[in-house]
C-alpha atoms as a printed R data frame, in Angstrom:
    type eleno elety resid chain resno       x       y       z
1   ATOM     1    CA   MET     A     1   5.581  -5.538  -8.693
2   ATOM     2    CA   LYS     A     2   2.489  -5.025  -6.543
3   ATOM     3    CA   LYS     A     3   3.030  -3.321  -3.200
4   ATOM     4    CA   ILE     A     4   0.634  -4.091  -0.366
5   ATOM     5    CA   LEU     A     5   0.494  -2.249   2.958
6   ATOM     6    CA   PHE     A     6  -1.220  -3.698   6.044
7   ATOM     7    CA   VAL     A     7  -2.420  -1.191   8.658
8   ATOM     8    CA   CYS     A     8  -3.606  -1.537  12.254
9   ATOM     9    CA   THR     A     9  -3.381   0.641  15.357
10  ATOM    10    CA   GLY     A    10   0.088   0.187  16.804
11  ATOM    11    CA   ASN     A    11   1.828  -1.997  14.213
12  ATOM    12    CA   THR     A    12   2.758  -4.591  16.820
13  ATOM    13    CA   CYS     A    13   0.331  -7.474  16.190
14  ATOM    14    CA   ARG     A    14  -2.275  -7.765  13.428
15  ATOM    15    CA   SER     A    15  -0.646  -5.805  10.618
16  ATOM    16    CA   VAL     A    16   2.700  -7.383  11.482
17  ATOM    17    CA   LEU     A    17   1.282 -10.914  11.380
18  ATOM    18    CA   ALA     A    18  -0.397 -10.192   8.037
19  ATOM    19    CA   HIS     A    19   2.718  -8.503   6.603
20  ATOM    20    CA   TYR     A    20   5.216 -11.249   7.410
21  ATOM    21    CA   TYR     A    21   2.841 -14.131   6.681
22  ATOM    22    CA   ALA     A    22   1.947 -12.626   3.282
23  ATOM    23    CA   ALA     A    23   5.640 -12.173   2.473
24  ATOM    24    CA   LYS     A    24   6.295 -15.813   3.362
25  ATOM    25    CA   LEU     A    25   3.447 -17.060   1.163
26  ATOM    26    CA   ALA     A    26   4.414 -14.798  -1.731
27  ATOM    27    CA   GLY     A    27   7.991 -16.044  -1.526
28  ATOM    28    CA   GLU     A    28   6.852 -19.671  -1.620
29  ATOM    29    CA   GLY     A    29   4.659 -18.965  -4.635
30  ATOM    30    CA   ALA     A    30   7.237 -16.811  -6.428
31  ATOM    31    CA   LEU     A    31   4.730 -13.949  -6.498
32  ATOM    32    CA   LYS     A    32   6.110 -10.555  -7.412
33  ATOM    33    CA   MET     A    33   4.687  -8.641  -4.487
34  ATOM    34    CA   ARG     A    34   6.181  -6.544  -1.735
35  ATOM    35    CA   PHE     A    35   4.596  -6.206   1.683
36  ATOM    36    CA   SER     A    36   4.915  -3.705   4.496
37  ATOM    37    CA   SER     A    37   2.951  -2.675   7.556
38  ATOM    38    CA   ALA     A    38   2.301   0.410   9.636
39  ATOM    39    CA   GLY     A    39   0.112   1.706  12.423
40  ATOM    40    CA   LEU     A    40  -2.181   4.685  12.720
41  ATOM    41    CA   ALA     A    41  -0.801   5.320  16.225
42  ATOM    42    CA   ALA     A    42   2.476   3.376  16.179
43  ATOM    43    CA   GLU     A    43   5.227   4.115  18.655
44  ATOM    44    CA   LYS     A    44   8.641   2.566  18.028
45  ATOM    45    CA   ASP     A    45   9.218   2.091  21.766
46  ATOM    46    CA   ILE     A    46   6.216  -0.211  22.234
47  ATOM    47    CA   PRO     A    47   7.621  -3.740  22.543
48  ATOM    48    CA   GLN     A    48   6.598  -6.476  20.154
49  ATOM    49    CA   PRO     A    49   4.564  -9.123  22.009
50  ATOM    50    CA   GLU     A    50   6.660 -12.306  22.179
51  ATOM    51    CA   ILE     A    51   3.726 -14.376  20.939
52  ATOM    52    CA   VAL     A    52   3.895 -12.613  17.548
53  ATOM    53    CA   ALA     A    53   7.424 -13.908  16.896
54  ATOM    54    CA   SER     A    54   6.405 -17.331  18.208
55  ATOM    55    CA   LEU     A    55   3.378 -17.614  15.911
56  ATOM    56    CA   LEU     A    56   5.399 -16.474  12.902
57  ATOM    57    CA   ALA     A    57   8.231 -18.902  13.725
58  ATOM    58    CA   LYS     A    58   5.724 -21.777  13.666
59  ATOM    59    CA   GLU     A    59   4.891 -20.704  10.095
60  ATOM    60    CA   GLY     A    60   8.550 -20.707   9.083
61  ATOM    61    CA   VAL     A    61   9.244 -16.978   9.426
62  ATOM    62    CA   LYS     A    62  12.711 -17.017  10.954
63  ATOM    63    CA   ASP     A    63  14.822 -14.269  12.523
64  ATOM    64    CA   PHE     A    64  11.780 -12.076  12.947
65  ATOM    65    CA   LYS     A    65  12.536  -8.535  14.075
66  ATOM    66    CA   HIS     A    66  10.106  -5.668  13.724
67  ATOM    67    CA   VAL     A    67   9.978  -2.108  14.990
68  ATOM    68    CA   PRO     A    68   6.553  -0.419  14.870
69  ATOM    69    CA   VAL     A    69   6.217   2.107  12.040
70  ATOM    70    CA   MET     A    70   3.867   5.093  11.934
71  ATOM    71    CA   LEU     A    71   1.717   5.374   8.820
72  ATOM    72    CA   THR     A    72   2.713   8.220   6.482
73  ATOM    73    CA   GLY     A    73   1.343   9.777   3.342
74  ATOM    74    CA   LYS     A    74   4.421   8.587   1.469
75  ATOM    75    CA   MET     A    75   3.602   5.003   2.444
76  ATOM    76    CA   ILE     A    76   0.032   5.397   1.259
77  ATOM    77    CA   LYS     A    77   1.159   6.888  -2.039
78  ATOM    78    CA   SER     A    78   3.832   4.262  -2.725
79  ATOM    79    CA   ASN     A    79   1.582   1.215  -2.184
80  ATOM    80    CA   ASP     A    80  -0.910  -0.210  -4.666
81  ATOM    81    CA   LEU     A    81  -3.243  -1.636  -2.038
82  ATOM    82    CA   VAL     A    82  -3.853  -0.705   1.605
83  ATOM    83    CA   LEU     A    83  -5.473  -3.359   3.791
84  ATOM    84    CA   ALA     A    84  -6.701  -2.252   7.206
85  ATOM    85    CA   MET     A    85  -7.544  -4.550  10.084
86  ATOM    86    CA   THR     A    86 -10.827  -2.839  10.993
87  ATOM    87    CA   ALA     A    87 -13.460  -0.605   9.461
88  ATOM    88    CA   ALA     A    88 -12.356   2.124  11.891
89  ATOM    89    CA   HIS     A    89  -8.773   1.844  10.619
90  ATOM    90    CA   LYS     A    90 -10.047   2.071   7.045
91  ATOM    91    CA   ALA     A    91 -12.076   5.173   7.905
92  ATOM    92    CA   GLY     A    92  -9.081   6.726   9.672
93  ATOM    93    CA   ILE     A    93  -6.829   6.119   6.674
94  ATOM    94    CA   ILE     A    94  -9.330   7.646   4.274
95  ATOM    95    CA   ALA     A    95  -9.964  10.622   6.591
96  ATOM    96    CA   ARG     A    96  -6.234  11.383   6.721
97  ATOM    97    CA   TYR     A    97  -5.518  10.481   3.090
98  ATOM    98    CA   PRO     A    98  -8.698  10.931   0.997
99  ATOM    99    CA   ARG     A    99  -6.906   9.969  -2.230
100 ATOM   100    CA   ALA     A   100  -6.361   6.500  -0.757
101 ATOM   101    CA   ALA     A   101 -10.092   5.682  -0.757
102 ATOM   102    CA   LYS     A   102 -10.052   3.647  -3.975
103 ATOM   103    CA   LYS     A   103  -7.150   1.470  -2.908
104 ATOM   104    CA   THR     A   104  -8.083   0.972   0.748
105 ATOM   105    CA   SER     A   105 -10.268  -1.741   2.232
106 ATOM   106    CA   THR     A   106 -10.245  -4.003   5.248
107 ATOM   107    CA   LEU     A   107  -8.354  -7.268   4.904
108 ATOM   108    CA   ILE     A   108 -11.533  -9.223   5.637
109 ATOM   109    CA   GLU     A   109 -13.495  -7.235   3.044
110 ATOM   110    CA   TYR     A   110 -10.802  -7.629   0.364
111 ATOM   111    CA   ALA     A   111 -10.538 -11.358   1.052
112 ATOM   112    CA   GLY     A   112 -14.265 -11.682   0.410
113 ATOM   113    CA   PHE     A   113 -15.135 -12.713   3.954
114 ATOM   114    CA   GLY     A   114 -17.632  -9.898   4.566
115 ATOM   115    CA   GLY     A   115 -17.078  -6.720   6.518
116 ATOM   116    CA   ASP     A   116 -16.058  -7.915   9.980
117 ATOM   117    CA   ASP     A   117 -13.100  -6.499  11.836
118 ATOM   118    CA   ILE     A   118 -10.041  -8.393  12.996
119 ATOM   119    CA   ALA     A   119 -10.078  -7.909  16.764
120 ATOM   120    CA   ASP     A   120  -7.034  -6.478  18.515
121 ATOM   121    CA   PRO     A   121  -5.214  -9.204  20.469
122 ATOM   122    CA   TYR     A   122  -2.744  -6.814  22.137
123 ATOM   123    CA   GLY     A   123  -2.509  -7.618  25.850
124 ATOM   124    CA   ARG     A   124  -4.732 -10.693  25.535
125 ATOM   125    CA   ASP     A   125  -3.775 -14.321  26.202
126 ATOM   126    CA   ASP     A   126  -1.915 -16.538  23.743
127 ATOM   127    CA   PHE     A   127  -5.048 -18.399  22.712
128 ATOM   128    CA   PHE     A   128  -6.656 -15.154  21.553
129 ATOM   129    CA   TYR     A   129  -3.538 -14.359  19.469
130 ATOM   130    CA   PHE     A   130  -3.665 -17.855  17.995
131 ATOM   131    CA   GLU     A   131  -7.310 -17.430  16.971
132 ATOM   132    CA   ILE     A   132  -6.703 -13.975  15.488
133 ATOM   133    CA   PHE     A   133  -3.704 -15.281  13.534
134 ATOM   134    CA   LYS     A   134  -5.821 -18.139  12.198
135 ATOM   135    CA   LEU     A   135  -8.272 -15.575  10.776
136 ATOM   136    CA   ILE     A   136  -5.450 -13.399   9.422
137 ATOM   137    CA   LYS     A   137  -3.832 -16.400   7.687
138 ATOM   138    CA   ALA     A   138  -7.095 -17.362   5.982
139 ATOM   139    CA   ALA     A   139  -7.753 -13.774   4.894
140 ATOM   140    CA   VAL     A   140  -4.198 -13.262   3.626
141 ATOM   141    CA   LYS     A   141  -4.362 -16.484   1.606
142 ATOM   142    CA   ALA     A   142  -7.654 -15.400   0.031
143 ATOM   143    CA   ALA     A   143  -6.316 -11.895  -0.663
144 ATOM   144    CA   LEU     A   144  -3.205 -13.283  -2.372
145 ATOM   145    CA   GLU     A   145  -5.322 -15.577  -4.513
146 ATOM   146    CA   LYS     A   146  -7.379 -12.561  -5.575
147 ATOM   147    CA   LEU     A   147  -4.227 -10.554  -6.319
148 ATOM   148    CA   LYS     A   148  -2.763 -13.402  -8.400
149 ATOM   149    CA   LYS     A   149  -5.756 -13.179 -10.721
150 ATOM   150    CA   LYS     A   150  -5.264  -9.460 -11.351
């Protein structure tokens, strides 16, 4: 079973959207993959933006509950692929965990969409979240297609 870890800053928005959406798609396609998410600067007391649960519910992810998780070396070691939301996140992961370099890329890069970052929607309006989630969904779908072929 492949294990994929999504990483962003606080583990409240982007990595969470990617994590739960990927798990939903993998479940629908009977793919043997496990997904998780973490943040480079996550704090468990930071509240989850309500829009995250709302966007996931519209995609059929029910009973969504998530507590931000701080990235650890154990998480890096136990996952086969680490997908960061930005080039800065990728660089931060590799700086902290140099052995992760070969299995770390940005989600956009891995999906084959180029090297752009996925902007942080935290604190922005609902429309911005919607647009970011649209990009994340497309990138996750492309990444899963790539993983299916491996």
